N, C-alpha and C positions, 0 to 999 in steps of 0.2 A: 322953135323946134319942132321940125315935120313928125308925121305920126310914125313912119318907117325909121326914122332914126331914133325911137325912144327907147331906151334900154327895156323897159318891159316887154316889147315886141320884138326884140332884135332874139331871132330863133330861127334855124334851119326846119323846113318842111312845115307843117300843121299844128300850130299851137293845140296840144291835148292838156284840157283842164279837168280835174277831177272836181266833181261840183259838189262842195261840201264835203267833201273828201272821198265822195261815193259811198254806197250804203252794202255792198256785196257781201261783205263780210263783218263790219263794224257799224254801229249805230253813226248817221251822218252829223257833221260838225265834231268831232270829237279828235281828240289827239291822235287816238289809236285808227281812227280811220283815215287821217291826214298822213300819219308814218306809213300804212298800209299802202297809198298812192305813191307815196316818194319811194317805197322799196322796190314797185312797179317799175318805177325810172321816171316818174312824172316829175315833172320840172315846175309842173303851173297848177294852183289849187285854188278853188275858189271857196269862200266862206261869208258870211253875213256879220253885221255888228248890230246888237242891241246893248241900250243901257241900262244899268240897275238903277233903283233909286239912289242909289247913292255914290252914284258914278262912275263904277266899273264897268268897262268896255267888254262885253261878251262874243264868241265867235258863236253868233245861236240866230236861228231864222225866225222863229215864232214870236209874236206877242205874249204869249203863254207859255207855259210849261208843260201844260196839259198833253199836248199830242205825243212828243216823243220822250219826255221823262216819267218818273214815278212820284212825281210832286205835282201841283197844281197852283195856278195865281198868276197874275199878270208881273211880267220880268220888269217894268217899269214902277210896279208899287212894290217891290222886293229890294232889301239888302242883301247885298253879296254873301252876307254870312250865311243866311238862309238858303241863297240860289245853290251856292257850292256844295251843300248837301243832297242836291237832286241828281240824280242818275240816268244819262240817256240811255234809252234802251233798257234800264233797271242797273247797269253795270258801272258806265263811263261818265266822268265829270265833265262839268260844261266849261269847257277852257276860257280863260281871257285872251283877248284878242292878241294883246302884247305876248304872251306866251307863245302862240301860234308864229308871231315873226321873230320871237326870238331863239327858238328852240331850232329853227331851220332858216340860217341867214341866207343861204342861197337860193331859197325857195323863192318862185315869185306868186303874190298872193293877188287874187282878184278880191275886191270887198264891197259890198251893199250895203250902206249904213242905213237900217230899216226905218229909223226915225229920224226928228230933228234930233232930238237928246243924244243922240249919236255922234252928232258932228264935232262938236269941240272936243270931246276925248278922243276921237280917232285923229283928230288934228294931232293932238298931244301925245299919241301913242306913235305917230307917225317921225314926230320928229325925235322922242326918246329913244325909240329902236334904229334910227337913222336908215329908214326903211325907203324913203321915196322913191329911187329907181326901181324897187323892186314890187312896186304894187300899182295895181289899177283901180280905181274908184268908179263904181256906176250905181245908178240907181234909177226908179221911176221919178222921182222928184230932182226937177233939174236945178231948183232953188237949192238943194243939198249939194248938188255937183258944185256949182258956181261959187257956194260959201267956202269950199274947202280948195277949189282952184283959186280962188281969190289970194289965198294963203301963199300957193307954192306956185302960181303961175303956169307957165308954159312946161315947167320940170314936172310936173305931174301928168301922169296918164290917167285919162278919162273916159269913160264909153259915155254914148248919147244917149240924152233924157229922150222919151218919147216924141216929143216934137220935134226934134233933130232927125229921130229917125224918119217922121212922115216928111220931113222936108228931103233928106237924102232919095226917099222913095220918089216924091215928084222928080227930083233930078234924073233919075235912072228912066224916066217917062219923057224926057227932055225938057222939063218944065226950070226954067232959069232960077238959082236962088242964090243965096250969098254963102258966105265962108263957115267954117265949123272949127270950133274950138277942141272938140273932141278928139282922139287920136283912133277911135274905133267905133264901130255899131257892134253892139252885142245883142242879137236879137232871136226870137223863135222862128220856124220856119214860116209858121202860119201865125196869124191872131185874128179872132172874131170871124175865121173862114176867110181872110184876106191873106193872100199870098205877099210874105215879107222877102226872102229871100229866093232870087232866082239868078240868071246869070245877069241880065241887066244891073240888076242891084250890085252885085260884086264889082262889075265894070264900073258903074258909076261911084263907087267908094275908093276903086284903084285909081280912078282917075285923078281923084282928090289926096292921093297918098293916104288913104284911111284902109284899115282890115275889117273884116265882117267875121265875127265870132257867132257861132248858133250855139242855142240853149234850148232846153235840154234833151240832148240826143241819145236815145237809148236802144233804137233800133238800129240793127246793123245795114239794113238795106237804106233808111235816111242817112247815115255816116256815106256810105257810099255814092249816094245822090249828092250830096253835100261837097265830096272830096272831088267829083265830076265836075260840079258847079266852080268852084275854085274858091270855096270859103278858107280862110287863113286861120282858123281856131273852131274847135269844136268842145262844148263842154257836156260832159255825160256823168250819171251817176253809176254807170257799169264802165270803172277803169280798164277792167281785163278786156271787155269786149272791144272798148276804143282800141286800144293798145295792139289787139287780134287785128283788127279791121285795118289799122295803118300800118302794120308789119307787112298785110297782105298787098299793100298799093305800094310797099317800099318808101312807105313816109315816117315811120315810126324812127324819132331821133333821141 
């Protein structure tokens, strides 16, 4: 199965991702934030997966509760019965990833398993919710991606781990490389002062029938620059802004 044919990537225009649901009106990675993005017309959302001590898989980004909730402690060292009392932004419960996938069965979800402990529960959640065609798995850990891909093979849409991104960048310079198992490259515009996304990078991806999705883009000038370069997707914490920019360019679908 090639990248363009994958159901997750099948979309007219630029894929607009609400990163963690966005944080313009509701706290990140909450059901309210996801609903807000969906009400705006977003078909794609991005979230993260963390596992509790007793095996519950959360839609949550941090290893600790402290930054975004009214509680503290390591997620991996707490049972769900404790974590379910925490409130993101003081008001919103931390959702289970299974609830996110089950509540909006037509929405496509980009998922980052943040730890090795999240891998097995994520595989089971994908199976239970029959969500294979509407998810993409990405991670800084190539090992985690491979573990999940080994269960679902080419039916699973995955983004590139860092080493594969580097290989694609080499390819954009004309340095021969091998094949890719991933369906897309989800990358920042720059990393460590080094440009990642430019026209050559996008052309190299397209030559291999791969897509390029940029994260996390919250500036309208950067959004416009990426549109002109030809990226296939943009992730943002500001879904209203991205929608307005895409509408301005006739690209909102």
